[in-house]
N, CA, C, O and the ligand as a Tripos MOL2 file, in Angstrom:
@<TRIPOS>MOLECULE
protein
  297   295    75     0     0
PROTEIN
NO_CHARGES

@<TRIPOS>ATOM
      1 N         -45.2850    5.3190   38.8520 N.3       1 MET1
      2 CA        -44.8550    6.5500   39.4580 C.3       1 MET1
      3 C         -44.3280    7.5270   38.4090 C.2       1 MET1
      4 O         -43.6140    7.1320   37.4870 O.2       1 MET1
      5 N         -44.6770    8.7680   38.5520 N.am      2 ILE2
      6 CA        -44.2200    9.8130   37.6340 C.3       2 ILE2
      7 C         -43.0610   10.5550   38.2870 C.2       2 ILE2
      8 O         -43.1410   10.9290   39.4570 O.2       2 ILE2
      9 N         -41.9980   10.7670   37.5440 N.am      3 THR3
     10 CA        -40.8950   11.5730   38.0720 C.3       3 THR3
     11 C         -40.6130   12.7090   37.0790 C.2       3 THR3
     12 O         -40.4460   12.4810   35.8810 O.2       3 THR3
     13 N         -40.5650   13.9180   37.6030 N.am      4 ILE4
     14 CA        -40.2720   15.0980   36.7880 C.3       4 ILE4
     15 C         -39.0060   15.7110   37.3440 C.2       4 ILE4
     16 O         -38.8170   15.7880   38.5580 O.2       4 ILE4
     17 N         -38.1310   16.1540   36.4320 N.am      5 THR5
     18 CA        -36.9060   16.8130   36.8590 C.3       5 THR5
     19 C         -37.0800   18.3100   36.7510 C.2       5 THR5
     20 O         -37.5540   18.8170   35.7340 O.2       5 THR5
     21 N         -36.7010   19.0090   37.7900 N.am      6 CYS6
     22 CA        -36.7720   20.4610   37.8050 C.3       6 CYS6
     23 C         -35.7560   21.0080   36.7550 C.2       6 CYS6
     24 O         -34.5830   20.6340   36.7810 O.2       6 CYS6
     25 N         -36.1970   21.8550   35.8740 N.am      7 ASP7
     26 CA        -35.3570   22.3940   34.8100 C.3       7 ASP7
     27 C         -34.3200   23.3750   35.3820 C.2       7 ASP7
     28 O         -33.3240   23.6710   34.7230 O.2       7 ASP7
     29 N         -34.5440   23.8680   36.5730 N.am      8 ILE8
     30 CA        -33.6470   24.8610   37.1280 C.3       8 ILE8
     31 C         -32.5690   24.2230   37.9950 C.2       8 ILE8
     32 O         -31.3820   24.4580   37.7690 O.2       8 ILE8
     33 N         -32.9570   23.4220   38.9780 N.am      9 CYS9
     34 CA        -31.9350   22.8630   39.8890 C.3       9 CYS9
     35 C         -31.6720   21.3710   39.6160 C.2       9 CYS9
     36 O         -30.8100   20.7690   40.2580 O.2       9 CYS9
     37 N         -32.4170   20.7690   38.6570 N.am     10 LYS10
     38 CA        -32.2590   19.3790   38.2500 C.3      10 LYS10
     39 C         -32.6330   18.4080   39.3400 C.2      10 LYS10
     40 O         -32.2680   17.2340   39.2750 O.2      10 LYS10
     41 N         -33.3430   18.8650   40.3270 N.am     11 LYS11
     42 CA        -33.8540   17.9670   41.3710 C.3      11 LYS11
     43 C         -34.9780   17.1100   40.7850 C.2      11 LYS11
     44 O         -35.7870   17.5800   39.9850 O.2      11 LYS11
     45 N         -35.0090   15.8500   41.2000 N.am     12 LYS12
     46 CA        -36.0670   14.9790   40.7250 C.3      12 LYS12
     47 C         -37.2680   15.0240   41.6780 C.2      12 LYS12
     48 O         -37.1180   14.9940   42.9000 O.2      12 LYS12
     49 N         -38.4400   15.0950   41.0910 N.am     13 MET13
     50 CA        -39.6610   15.1440   41.9170 C.3      13 MET13
     51 C         -40.5070   13.9270   41.5770 C.2      13 MET13
     52 O         -40.8840   13.7170   40.4240 O.2      13 MET13
     53 N         -40.8050   13.1100   42.6230 N.am     14 ASP14
     54 CA        -41.6270   11.9560   42.4370 C.3      14 ASP14
     55 C         -43.1110   12.3300   42.6220 C.2      14 ASP14
     56 O         -43.4750   13.0780   43.5290 O.2      14 ASP14
     57 N         -43.9310   11.7950   41.7500 N.am     15 ASN15
     58 CA        -45.3650   12.0520   41.8020 C.3      15 ASN15
     59 C         -45.7000   13.5370   42.0380 C.2      15 ASN15
     60 O         -46.3530   13.8800   43.0240 O.2      15 ASN15
     61 N         -45.2620   14.3870   41.1520 N.am     16 PRO16
     62 CA        -45.4480   15.8270   41.3600 C.3      16 PRO16
     63 C         -46.9500   16.2140   41.3090 C.2      16 PRO16
     64 O         -47.7340   15.6500   40.5450 O.2      16 PRO16
     65 N         -47.2930   17.1580   42.1210 N.am     17 ILE17
     66 CA        -48.6750   17.7000   42.1010 C.3      17 ILE17
     67 C         -48.5790   19.1060   41.5060 C.2      17 ILE17
     68 O         -47.9670   19.9980   42.0940 O.2      17 ILE17
     69 N         -49.1860   19.2910   40.3450 N.am     18 THR18
     70 CA        -49.0940   20.5550   39.6560 C.3      18 THR18
     71 C         -49.6380   21.6940   40.5100 C.2      18 THR18
     72 O         -50.7010   21.5790   41.1200 O.2      18 THR18
     73 N         -48.8990   22.7840   40.5420 N.am     19 ASP19
     74 CA        -49.2360   23.9880   41.3150 C.3      19 ASP19
     75 C         -49.1520   23.7980   42.8180 C.2      19 ASP19
     76 O         -49.5760   24.6530   43.5950 O.2      19 ASP19
     77 N         -48.5980   22.6650   43.2090 N.am     20 LYS20
     78 CA        -48.4080   22.4650   44.6830 C.3      20 LYS20
     79 C         -46.9500   22.1110   44.9570 C.2      20 LYS20
     80 O         -46.2680   22.7960   45.7200 O.2      20 LYS20
     81 N         -46.4780   21.0360   44.3300 N.am     21 THR21
     82 CA        -45.0680   20.6730   44.5250 C.3      21 THR21
     83 C         -44.2760   20.9040   43.2450 C.2      21 THR21
     84 O         -43.0500   20.8010   43.2130 O.2      21 THR21
     85 N         -45.0250   21.2190   42.1930 N.am     22 PHE22
     86 CA        -44.3710   21.3250   40.8980 C.3      22 PHE22
     87 C         -45.0560   22.4170   40.0980 C.2      22 PHE22
     88 O         -46.2830   22.5140   40.1040 O.2      22 PHE22
     89 N         -44.2720   23.2430   39.4080 N.am     23 PHE23
     90 CA        -44.8400   24.3880   38.6930 C.3      23 PHE23
     91 C         -44.3220   24.4060   37.2750 C.2      23 PHE23
     92 O         -43.1940   23.9980   36.9990 O.2      23 PHE23
     93 N         -45.1650   24.8860   36.3820 N.am     24 TYR24
     94 CA        -44.8310   24.8420   34.9780 C.3      24 TYR24
     95 C         -45.0360   26.2320   34.4080 C.2      24 TYR24
     96 O         -46.1300   26.7880   34.5120 O.2      24 TYR24
     97 N         -44.0090   26.7980   33.8110 N.am     25 TYR25
     98 CA        -44.1740   28.1150   33.2330 C.3      25 TYR25
     99 C         -43.2560   28.2720   32.0330 C.2      25 TYR25
    100 O         -42.0600   27.9880   32.1030 O.2      25 TYR25
    101 N         -43.8440   28.7360   30.9180 N.am     26 ALA26
    102 CA        -43.0690   29.0380   29.7080 C.3      26 ALA26
    103 C         -42.1520   27.8690   29.3200 C.2      26 ALA26
    104 O         -40.9660   28.0600   29.0510 O.2      26 ALA26
    105 N         -42.7090   26.6850   29.2980 N.am     27 ASN27
    106 CA        -41.9550   25.4580   28.9100 C.3      27 ASN27
    107 C         -40.9070   25.0090   29.9250 C.2      27 ASN27
    108 O         -40.0980   24.1330   29.6200 O.2      27 ASN27
    109 N         -40.9030   25.5800   31.1040 N.am     28 PHE28
    110 CA        -39.9700   25.1740   32.1490 C.3      28 PHE28
    111 C         -40.7610   24.4820   33.2550 C.2      28 PHE28
    112 O         -41.7810   24.9840   33.7270 O.2      28 PHE28
    113 N         -40.2580   23.3140   33.6510 N.am     29 SER29
    114 CA        -40.8000   22.6370   34.8400 C.3      29 SER29
    115 C         -39.9150   23.0380   36.0170 C.2      29 SER29
    116 O         -38.6910   23.0840   35.8910 O.2      29 SER29
    117 N         -40.5210   23.3200   37.1340 N.am     30 MET30
    118 CA        -39.7070   23.7140   38.2900 C.3      30 MET30
    119 C         -40.3050   23.2690   39.5760 C.2      30 MET30
    120 O         -41.5180   23.1040   39.7030 O.2      30 MET30
    121 N         -39.3950   23.0670   40.5820 N.am     31 CYS31
    122 CA        -39.8470   22.6670   41.9140 C.3      31 CYS31
    123 C         -40.2660   23.9420   42.6740 C.2      31 CYS31
    124 O         -40.0730   25.0630   42.2030 O.2      31 CYS31
    125 N         -40.8250   23.7300   43.8240 N.am     32 GLU32
    126 CA        -41.3520   24.8770   44.5930 C.3      32 GLU32
    127 C         -40.2240   25.8510   44.9890 C.2      32 GLU32
    128 O         -40.3900   27.0680   44.9070 O.2      32 GLU32
    129 N         -39.0880   25.3030   45.4130 N.am     33 ASP33
    130 CA        -37.9350   26.1470   45.7860 C.3      33 ASP33
    131 C         -37.5370   27.0970   44.6620 C.2      33 ASP33
    132 O         -37.3260   28.2910   44.8740 O.2      33 ASP33
    133 N         -37.4390   26.5300   43.4570 N.am     34 CYS34
    134 CA        -36.9880   27.3430   42.3270 C.3      34 CYS34
    135 C         -38.0720   28.3390   41.9070 C.2      34 CYS34
    136 O         -37.7510   29.4560   41.5000 O.2      34 CYS34
    137 N         -39.3090   27.9660   41.9980 N.am     35 LYS35
    138 CA        -40.4090   28.9110   41.6840 C.3      35 LYS35
    139 C         -40.3210   30.1150   42.6540 C.2      35 LYS35
    140 O         -40.4440   31.2710   42.2490 O.2      35 LYS35
    141 N         -40.1100   29.8070   43.9150 N.am     36 ASP36
    142 CA        -39.9660   30.8840   44.9080 C.3      36 ASP36
    143 C         -38.7900   31.7850   44.5800 C.2      36 ASP36
    144 O         -38.9010   33.0080   44.6540 O.2      36 ASP36
    145 N         -37.6670   31.1870   44.2200 N.am     37 LYS37
    146 CA        -36.4540   31.9450   43.8800 C.3      37 LYS37
    147 C         -36.6870   32.8280   42.6740 C.2      37 LYS37
    148 O         -36.2920   33.9940   42.6560 O.2      37 LYS37
    149 N         -37.3310   32.2640   41.6670 N.am     38 ILE38
    150 CA        -37.5690   33.0150   40.4390 C.3      38 ILE38
    151 C         -38.5260   34.1730   40.7210 C.2      38 ILE38
    152 O         -38.2920   35.2980   40.2780 O.2      38 ILE38
    153 N         -39.6040   33.8970   41.4600 N.am     39 GLU39
    154 CA        -40.5720   34.9520   41.7850 C.3      39 GLU39
    155 C         -39.8920   36.0590   42.5960 C.2      39 GLU39
    156 O         -40.1540   37.2460   42.4030 O.2      39 GLU39
    157 N         -39.0190   35.6370   43.5030 N.am     40 TYR40
    158 CA        -38.3260   36.5930   44.3370 C.3      40 TYR40
    159 C         -37.4260   37.5070   43.5060 C.2      40 TYR40
    160 O         -37.3310   38.7040   43.7770 O.2      40 TYR40
    161 N         -36.7660   36.9400   42.4930 N.am     41 SER41
    162 CA        -35.8580   37.7410   41.6900 C.3      41 SER41
    163 C         -36.6030   38.6140   40.6930 C.2      41 SER41
    164 O         -36.0750   39.6350   40.2530 O.2      41 SER41
    165 N         -37.8290   38.2260   40.3290 N.am     42 VAL42
    166 CA        -38.5880   38.9850   39.3380 C.3      42 VAL42
    167 C         -39.4020   40.0930   40.0350 C.2      42 VAL42
    168 O         -39.7230   41.1180   39.4330 O.2      42 VAL42
    169 N         -39.7260   39.8610   41.3160 N.am     43 LYS43
    170 CA        -40.6140   40.7790   42.0270 C.3      43 LYS43
    171 C         -40.1870   42.2730   42.0250 C.2      43 LYS43
    172 O         -41.0240   43.1480   41.8050 O.2      43 LYS43
    173 N         -38.8990   42.5590   42.2670 N.am     44 PRO44
    174 CA        -38.5010   43.9750   42.2530 C.3      44 PRO44
    175 C         -38.6890   44.6270   40.9140 C.2      44 PRO44
    176 O         -39.0280   45.8070   40.8190 O.2      44 PRO44
    177 N         -38.4620   43.8390   39.8630 N.am     45 GLN45
    178 CA        -38.6610   44.3720   38.4970 C.3      45 GLN45
    179 C         -40.1420   44.6200   38.2460 C.2      45 GLN45
    180 O         -40.5150   45.5920   37.5890 O.2      45 GLN45
    181 N         -40.9640   43.7530   38.7600 N.am     46 VAL46
    182 CA        -42.4250   43.9060   38.5700 C.3      46 VAL46
    183 C         -42.9000   45.1570   39.2980 C.2      46 VAL46
    184 O         -43.7240   45.9100   38.7790 O.2      46 VAL46
    185 N         -42.3740   45.3790   40.5140 N.am     47 ARG47
    186 CA        -42.7750   46.5460   41.2880 C.3      47 ARG47
    187 C         -42.3470   47.8310   40.6010 C.2      47 ARG47
    188 O         -43.0560   48.8360   40.6480 O.2      47 ARG47
    189 N         -41.1660   47.7940   39.9550 N.am     48 ALA48
    190 CA        -40.6110   48.9870   39.3350 C.3      48 ALA48
    191 C         -41.2550   49.2810   37.9940 C.2      48 ALA48
    192 O         -41.1560   50.3950   37.4780 O.2      48 ALA48
    193 N         -41.9190   48.2740   37.4300 N.am     49 LYS49
    194 CA        -42.4800   48.4130   36.0760 C.3      49 LYS49
    195 C         -43.8170   49.1500   36.1440 C.2      49 LYS49
    196 O         -44.7900   48.6730   36.7270 O.2      49 LYS49
    197 N         -43.8250   50.3380   35.5200 N.am     50 GLU50
    198 CA        -45.0320   51.1340   35.5470 C.3      50 GLU50
    199 C         -45.2140   51.7900   34.1670 C.2      50 GLU50
    200 O         -44.3410   52.5540   33.7560 O.2      50 GLU50
    201 N         -46.2620   51.5370   33.4650 N.am     51 PRO51
    202 CA        -47.3840   50.6650   33.8280 C.3      51 PRO51
    203 C         -47.0090   49.1970   33.6120 C.2      51 PRO51
    204 O         -46.1580   48.8710   32.7840 O.2      51 PRO51
    205 N         -47.6510   48.3420   34.3590 N.am     52 PHE52
    206 CA        -47.4170   46.9080   34.2790 C.3      52 PHE52
    207 C         -47.9860   46.3630   32.9510 C.2      52 PHE52
    208 O         -49.0800   46.7520   32.5420 O.2      52 PHE52
    209 N         -47.2610   45.4880   32.3020 N.am     53 ALA53
    210 CA        -47.7640   44.8900   31.0670 C.3      53 ALA53
    211 C         -47.5550   43.3880   31.1310 C.2      53 ALA53
    212 O         -46.4660   42.9110   31.4500 O.2      53 ALA53
    213 N         -48.5910   42.6660   30.8290 N.am     54 MET54
    214 CA        -48.5600   41.1930   30.9240 C.3      54 MET54
    215 C         -47.5730   40.5840   29.9840 C.2      54 MET54
    216 O         -46.8990   39.6160   30.3380 O.2      54 MET54
    217 N         -47.4590   41.1420   28.7430 N.am     55 ASP55
    218 CA        -46.4900   40.5230   27.8250 C.3      55 ASP55
    219 C         -45.0650   40.7870   28.2790 C.2      55 ASP55
    220 O         -44.1760   39.9610   28.0770 O.2      55 ASP55
    221 N         -44.8550   41.9420   28.8910 N.am     56 TRP56
    222 CA        -43.5470   42.2530   29.4560 C.3      56 TRP56
    223 C         -43.2110   41.2600   30.6090 C.2      56 TRP56
    224 O         -42.0940   40.7540   30.7100 O.2      56 TRP56
    225 N         -44.2120   41.0110   31.4530 N.am     57 TYR57
    226 CA        -44.0290   40.1040   32.5960 C.3      57 TYR57
    227 C         -43.6910   38.6980   32.0940 C.2      57 TYR57
    228 O         -42.7800   38.0500   32.6080 O.2      57 TYR57
    229 N         -44.4350   38.2350   31.0840 N.am     58 GLN58
    230 CA        -44.1960   36.9010   30.5520 C.3      58 GLN58
    231 C         -42.7910   36.7880   29.9710 C.2      58 GLN58
    232 O         -42.1150   35.7740   30.1440 O.2      58 GLN58
    233 N         -42.3570   37.8520   29.2770 N.am     59 LYS59
    234 CA        -41.0200   37.8210   28.7040 C.3      59 LYS59
    235 C         -39.9670   37.8210   29.7880 C.2      59 LYS59
    236 O         -38.9760   37.0940   29.7050 O.2      59 LYS59
    237 N         -40.1850   38.6450   30.8160 N.am     60 THR60
    238 CA        -39.2290   38.7010   31.9220 C.3      60 THR60
    239 C         -39.1160   37.3860   32.6330 C.2      60 THR60
    240 O         -38.0090   36.9710   32.9760 O.2      60 THR60
    241 N         -40.2330   36.7020   32.8730 N.am     61 MET61
    242 CA        -40.2470   35.3910   33.4770 C.3      61 MET61
    243 C         -39.4820   34.3860   32.6100 C.2      61 MET61
    244 O         -38.6760   33.6050   33.1170 O.2      61 MET61
    245 N         -39.7390   34.4140   31.3200 N.am     62 ARG62
    246 CA        -39.0580   33.5170   30.3830 C.3      62 ARG62
    247 C         -37.5420   33.7520   30.4060 C.2      62 ARG62
    248 O         -36.7650   32.7990   30.4690 O.2      62 ARG62
    249 N         -37.1290   35.0100   30.3540 N.am     63 ASP63
    250 CA        -35.7170   35.3470   30.3850 C.3      63 ASP63
    251 C         -35.0460   34.8870   31.6750 C.2      63 ASP63
    252 O         -33.9490   34.3270   31.6590 O.2      63 ASP63
    253 N         -35.7390   35.1390   32.8110 N.am     64 THR64
    254 CA        -35.2030   34.7780   34.1040 C.3      64 THR64
    255 C         -35.0920   33.2550   34.2380 C.2      64 THR64
    256 O         -34.0980   32.7420   34.7520 O.2      64 THR64
    257 N         -36.0900   32.5610   33.7840 N.am     65 LEU65
    258 CA        -36.0720   31.0900   33.8300 C.3      65 LEU65
    259 C         -34.9560   30.5260   32.9220 C.2      65 LEU65
    260 O         -34.2530   29.5820   33.2850 O.2      65 LEU65
    261 N         -34.8250   31.1220   31.7660 N.am     66 GLY66
    262 CA        -33.8080   30.6870   30.8260 C.3      66 GLY66
    263 C         -32.4090   30.8670   31.3910 C.2      66 GLY66
    264 O         -31.5510   29.9950   31.2520 O.2      66 GLY66
    265 N         -32.1890   32.0100   32.0300 N.am     67 ARG67
    266 CA        -30.8910   32.2840   32.6660 C.3      67 ARG67
    267 C         -30.6180   31.3250   33.8090 C.2      67 ARG67
    268 O         -29.5030   30.8230   33.9540 O.2      67 ARG67
    269 N         -31.6410   31.0690   34.6260 N.am     68 ALA68
    270 CA        -31.4970   30.1910   35.7560 C.3      68 ALA68
    271 C         -31.2040   28.7710   35.3160 C.2      68 ALA68
    272 O         -30.3680   28.0930   35.9130 O.2      68 ALA68
    273 N         -31.8840   28.3170   34.2780 N.am     69 ALA69
    274 CA        -31.6980   26.9690   33.7600 C.3      69 ALA69
    275 C         -30.3000   26.8240   33.1840 C.2      69 ALA69
    276 O         -29.6810   25.7670   33.3120 O.2      69 ALA69
    277 N         -29.7930   27.8830   32.5440 N.am     70 GLN70
    278 CA        -28.4620   27.8550   31.9580 C.3      70 GLN70
    279 C         -27.3830   27.8000   33.0530 C.2      70 GLN70
    280 O         -26.3900   27.0820   32.9370 O.2      70 GLN70
    281 N         -27.6110   28.5790   34.1120 N.am     71 ARG71
    282 CA        -26.6440   28.6390   35.2010 C.3      71 ARG71
    283 C         -26.4660   27.2440   35.8400 C.2      71 ARG71
    284 O         -25.3410   26.8420   36.1370 O.2      71 ARG71
    285 N         -27.5390   26.5310   36.0460 N.am     72 SER72
    286 CA        -27.4510   25.2400   36.7010 C.3      72 SER72
    287 C         -26.8120   24.1780   35.7760 C.2      72 SER72
    288 O         -26.2960   23.1640   36.2450 O.2      72 SER72
    289 N         -26.8570   24.4330   34.4740 N.am     73 ARG73
    290 CA        -26.2730   23.4890   33.5110 C.3      73 ARG73
    291 C         -24.7410   23.5940   33.5180 C.2      73 ARG73
    292 O         -24.0280   22.6190   33.2790 O.2      73 ARG73
    293 N         -24.2770   24.7830   33.7930 N.am     74 ALA74
    294 CA        -22.8310   25.0590   33.7090 C.3      74 ALA74
    295 C         -22.0560   24.3490   34.8380 C.2      74 ALA74
    296 O         -20.8340   24.4700   34.9190 O.2      74 ALA74
    297 ZN        -35.7130   23.2700   41.3650 Zn       75 ZN75
@<TRIPOS>BOND
     1     1     2 1
     2     2     3 1
     3     3     4 2
     4     3     5 am
     5     5     6 1
     6     6     7 1
     7     7     8 2
     8     7     9 am
     9     9    10 1
    10    10    11 1
    11    11    12 2
    12    11    13 am
    13    13    14 1
    14    14    15 1
    15    15    16 2
    16    15    17 am
    17    17    18 1
    18    18    19 1
    19    19    20 2
    20    19    21 am
    21    21    22 1
    22    22    23 1
    23    23    24 2
    24    23    25 am
    25    25    26 1
    26    26    27 1
    27    27    28 2
    28    27    29 am
    29    29    30 1
    30    30    31 1
    31    31    32 2
    32    31    33 am
    33    33    34 1
    34    34    35 1
    35    35    36 2
    36    35    37 am
    37    37    38 1
    38    38    39 1
    39    39    40 2
    40    39    41 am
    41    41    42 1
    42    42    43 1
    43    43    44 2
    44    43    45 am
    45    45    46 1
    46    46    47 1
    47    47    48 2
    48    47    49 am
    49    49    50 1
    50    50    51 1
    51    51    52 2
    52    51    53 am
    53    53    54 1
    54    54    55 1
    55    55    56 2
    56    55    57 am
    57    57    58 1
    58    58    59 1
    59    59    60 2
    60    59    61 am
    61    61    62 1
    62    62    63 1
    63    63    64 2
    64    63    65 am
    65    65    66 1
    66    66    67 1
    67    67    68 2
    68    67    69 am
    69    69    70 1
    70    70    71 1
    71    71    72 2
    72    71    73 am
    73    73    74 1
    74    74    75 1
    75    75    76 2
    76    75    77 am
    77    77    78 1
    78    78    79 1
    79    79    80 2
    80    79    81 am
    81    81    82 1
    82    82    83 1
    83    83    84 2
    84    83    85 am
    85    85    86 1
    86    86    87 1
    87    87    88 2
    88    87    89 am
    89    89    90 1
    90    90    91 1
    91    91    92 2
    92    91    93 am
    93    93    94 1
    94    94    95 1
    95    95    96 2
    96    95    97 am
    97    97    98 1
    98    98    99 1
    99    99   100 2
   100    99   101 am
   101   101   102 1
   102   102   103 1
   103   103   104 2
   104   103   105 am
   105   105   106 1
   106   106   107 1
   107   107   108 2
   108   107   109 am
   109   109   110 1
   110   110   111 1
   111   111   112 2
   112   111   113 am
   113   113   114 1
   114   114   115 1
   115   115   116 2
   116   115   117 am
   117   117   118 1
   118   118   119 1
   119   119   120 2
   120   119   121 am
   121   121   122 1
   122   122   123 1
   123   123   124 2
   124   123   125 am
   125   125   126 1
   126   126   127 1
   127   127   128 2
   128   127   129 am
   129   129   130 1
   130   130   131 1
   131   131   132 2
   132   131   133 am
   133   133   134 1
   134   134   135 1
   135   135   136 2
   136   135   137 am
   137   137   138 1
   138   138   139 1
   139   139   140 2
   140   139   141 am
   141   141   142 1
   142   142   143 1
   143   143   144 2
   144   143   145 am
   145   145   146 1
   146   146   147 1
   147   147   148 2
   148   147   149 am
   149   149   150 1
   150   150   151 1
   151   151   152 2
   152   151   153 am
   153   153   154 1
   154   154   155 1
   155   155   156 2
   156   155   157 am
   157   157   158 1
   158   158   159 1
   159   159   160 2
   160   159   161 am
   161   161   162 1
   162   162   163 1
   163   163   164 2
   164   163   165 am
   165   165   166 1
   166   166   167 1
   167   167   168 2
   168   167   169 am
   169   169   170 1
   170   170   171 1
   171   171   172 2
   172   171   173 am
   173   173   174 1
   174   174   175 1
   175   175   176 2
   176   175   177 am
   177   177   178 1
   178   178   179 1
   179   179   180 2
   180   179   181 am
   181   181   182 1
   182   182   183 1
   183   183   184 2
   184   183   185 am
   185   185   186 1
   186   186   187 1
   187   187   188 2
   188   187   189 am
   189   189   190 1
   190   190   191 1
   191   191   192 2
   192   191   193 am
   193   193   194 1
   194   194   195 1
   195   195   196 2
   196   195   197 am
   197   197   198 1
   198   198   199 1
   199   199   200 2
   200   199   201 am
   201   201   202 1
   202   202   203 1
   203   203   204 2
   204   203   205 am
   205   205   206 1
   206   206   207 1
   207   207   208 2
   208   207   209 am
   209   209   210 1
   210   210   211 1
   211   211   212 2
   212   211   213 am
   213   213   214 1
   214   214   215 1
   215   215   216 2
   216   215   217 am
   217   217   218 1
   218   218   219 1
   219   219   220 2
   220   219   221 am
   221   221   222 1
   222   222   223 1
   223   223   224 2
   224   223   225 am
   225   225   226 1
   226   226   227 1
   227   227   228 2
   228   227   229 am
   229   229   230 1
   230   230   231 1
   231   231   232 2
   232   231   233 am
   233   233   234 1
   234   234   235 1
   235   235   236 2
   236   235   237 am
   237   237   238 1
   238   238   239 1
   239   239   240 2
   240   239   241 am
   241   241   242 1
   242   242   243 1
   243   243   244 2
   244   243   245 am
   245   245   246 1
   246   246   247 1
   247   247   248 2
   248   247   249 am
   249   249   250 1
   250   250   251 1
   251   251   252 2
   252   251   253 am
   253   253   254 1
   254   254   255 1
   255   255   256 2
   256   255   257 am
   257   257   258 1
   258   258   259 1
   259   259   260 2
   260   259   261 am
   261   261   262 1
   262   262   263 1
   263   263   264 2
   264   263   265 am
   265   265   266 1
   266   266   267 1
   267   267   268 2
   268   267   269 am
   269   269   270 1
   270   270   271 1
   271   271   272 2
   272   271   273 am
   273   273   274 1
   274   274   275 1
   275   275   276 2
   276   275   277 am
   277   277   278 1
   278   278   279 1
   279   279   280 2
   280   279   281 am
   281   281   282 1
   282   282   283 1
   283   283   284 2
   284   283   285 am
   285   285   286 1
   286   286   287 1
   287   287   288 2
   288   287   289 am
   289   289   290 1
   290   290   291 1
   291   291   292 2
   292   291   293 am
   293   293   294 1
   294   294   295 1
   295   295   296 2
@<TRIPOS>SUBSTRUCTURE
     1 MET1         2 RESIDUE 1 A MET
     2 ILE2         6 RESIDUE 1 A ILE
     3 THR3        10 RESIDUE 1 A THR
     4 ILE4        14 RESIDUE 1 A ILE
     5 THR5        18 RESIDUE 1 A THR
     6 CYS6        22 RESIDUE 1 A CYS
     7 ASP7        26 RESIDUE 1 A ASP
     8 ILE8        30 RESIDUE 1 A ILE
     9 CYS9        34 RESIDUE 1 A CYS
    10 LYS10       38 RESIDUE 1 A LYS
    11 LYS11       42 RESIDUE 1 A LYS
    12 LYS12       46 RESIDUE 1 A LYS
    13 MET13       50 RESIDUE 1 A MET
    14 ASP14       54 RESIDUE 1 A ASP
    15 ASN15       58 RESIDUE 1 A ASN
    16 PRO16       62 RESIDUE 1 A PRO
    17 ILE17       66 RESIDUE 1 A ILE
    18 THR18       70 RESIDUE 1 A THR
    19 ASP19       74 RESIDUE 1 A ASP
    20 LYS20       78 RESIDUE 1 A LYS
    21 THR21       82 RESIDUE 1 A THR
    22 PHE22       86 RESIDUE 1 A PHE
    23 PHE23       90 RESIDUE 1 A PHE
    24 TYR24       94 RESIDUE 1 A TYR
    25 TYR25       98 RESIDUE 1 A TYR
    26 ALA26      102 RESIDUE 1 A ALA
    27 ASN27      106 RESIDUE 1 A ASN
    28 PHE28      110 RESIDUE 1 A PHE
    29 SER29      114 RESIDUE 1 A SER
    30 MET30      118 RESIDUE 1 A MET
    31 CYS31      122 RESIDUE 1 A CYS
    32 GLU32      126 RESIDUE 1 A GLU
    33 ASP33      130 RESIDUE 1 A ASP
    34 CYS34      134 RESIDUE 1 A CYS
    35 LYS35      138 RESIDUE 1 A LYS
    36 ASP36      142 RESIDUE 1 A ASP
    37 LYS37      146 RESIDUE 1 A LYS
    38 ILE38      150 RESIDUE 1 A ILE
    39 GLU39      154 RESIDUE 1 A GLU
    40 TYR40      158 RESIDUE 1 A TYR
    41 SER41      162 RESIDUE 1 A SER
    42 VAL42      166 RESIDUE 1 A VAL
    43 LYS43      170 RESIDUE 1 A LYS
    44 PRO44      174 RESIDUE 1 A PRO
    45 GLN45      178 RESIDUE 1 A GLN
    46 VAL46      182 RESIDUE 1 A VAL
    47 ARG47      186 RESIDUE 1 A ARG
    48 ALA48      190 RESIDUE 1 A ALA
    49 LYS49      194 RESIDUE 1 A LYS
    50 GLU50      198 RESIDUE 1 A GLU
    51 PRO51      202 RESIDUE 1 A PRO
    52 PHE52      206 RESIDUE 1 A PHE
    53 ALA53      210 RESIDUE 1 A ALA
    54 MET54      214 RESIDUE 1 A MET
    55 ASP55      218 RESIDUE 1 A ASP
    56 TRP56      222 RESIDUE 1 A TRP
    57 TYR57      226 RESIDUE 1 A TYR
    58 GLN58      230 RESIDUE 1 A GLN
    59 LYS59      234 RESIDUE 1 A LYS
    60 THR60      238 RESIDUE 1 A THR
    61 MET61      242 RESIDUE 1 A MET
    62 ARG62      246 RESIDUE 1 A ARG
    63 ASP63      250 RESIDUE 1 A ASP
    64 THR64      254 RESIDUE 1 A THR
    65 LEU65      258 RESIDUE 1 A LEU
    66 GLY66      262 RESIDUE 1 A GLY
    67 ARG67      266 RESIDUE 1 A ARG
    68 ALA68      270 RESIDUE 1 A ALA
    69 ALA69      274 RESIDUE 1 A ALA
    70 GLN70      278 RESIDUE 1 A GLN
    71 ARG71      282 RESIDUE 1 A ARG
    72 SER72      286 RESIDUE 1 A SER
    73 ARG73      290 RESIDUE 1 A ARG
    74 ALA74      294 RESIDUE 1 A ALA
    75 ZN75       297 GROUP 0 **** ****
């Protein structure tokens, strides 16, 4: 059995299915709940960003994930 720990909420996931129950982005592993939360918090920034730039998006996702991971560690 494979167990992966969510980097954001530290929840353990047994037998994770990539892109279904478990998501991987910018060296962060995350569960579906956390992926939804991260996307939700990034979405307004993405909408406001004009013109949209992929490297900006990737950096924003990394920063948001890093902050979220730090918060749960404290
Ligand atoms: Zn999580």
